[in-house]
N, C-alpha and C positions, 0 to 999 in steps of 0.2 A: 773201693776198699778201702774199708774204716782202720782204722790201727790203734793198736789202745798200748799205751807208753808203760812201761813196767814199769816197775816203783826204782827199784835198781839203779833201774839211770842208763840200762845195758842199751835201750836198740826198744822195739813194740815188739808186738805181739799185731799177724795175720790176725783179726776179726773172723773171715773169710775162711778157716782150720779151725774155731776151736768149738767147730762142728760137729757130734760125733757123728754122723752120717755123712759128713766130706771126709773127717777125717779115715773114715770105711769105705769113700770107695782111696782115697789115699795108696791107703796099705788094697786093698785089689785091682791098684790098676797101678803101684808101684814094677812089679813081676811079672805083668802082661803087657805084650805088644798092643791088642786088642782086645774088648769084652763090649760082649754086647749088652744090651739098655737090660736084660733078661735074668742076664744071670748077675749081672751087679743089685735087680733091683727082688732075685732068689739067696741068695746070697749076706747082702745084708739087716732083709727082710725086713723091708719096708714097703709102702703103697706103692703104689705106680707112680700115682702123683706128686708123692714123698718128694721119691727119686728124681725125677723131674724136675723139681723145685731144686732140689741142689745141684745138682748137676747143669742145668741154665743157670744159676751163681756162678757159675766153673767157673763152663766157658765163655761166660763173658765175661769174666778178668782174669781166662786166659791162660786156666790152670789145665783143660782138659778138650784133646780135637775129639771131636764126633765125625762119625764117619755116616751115614745114609747111603742105603741102596735093597736094592728090590731078593731073593729067595727066594723062586719057584710063588711069583707074584705077590712076595707076600712081605709086605717090610722090614725092616732091617739095620735098626742103630744099632751102632757103637762105638767105644768111648777107649778115650788113650786116654795116659797121662804124656807131657807135655815136659818142655824146657823147664820152658816158663816153670807154670806145677813142681817140680824133681827140686824148684835151687825154690822155690816159695816154703815149700814142705822139708825142706833144710832147713830154711832157716830157720821154720819157726821151732825144728825141735831143738837148734842153736838158742831159743833165747830159751828156753821150758827147761834148759840144760846149763843155764845162769843164772837164771832167777834159781832153782835149788842150790846150785854153790853159795850163791848171795844169801840165801838163809843158813845153811848150812851151819 
């Protein structure tokens, strides 16, 4: 996971969360227990391939959990935000707020 150091010296911003799609994923998962891949794709209005690539990176970083099952013989993949993902998002928001305060 890459880090970008802020010029303010207050810490580092997680590059993984700088993506519009990944922030959208976090926003959708923050208040949900589990969300299906199809629900995320529809809500975020992104292609399946694009969403899959972003979720893969977030899964590798431990930010989301993935659950695969079958419903009526059809595959169902669901995701939820992990505690690590919630902490990373909270840290990300805190660093952005520090940057804004330093620039004011």
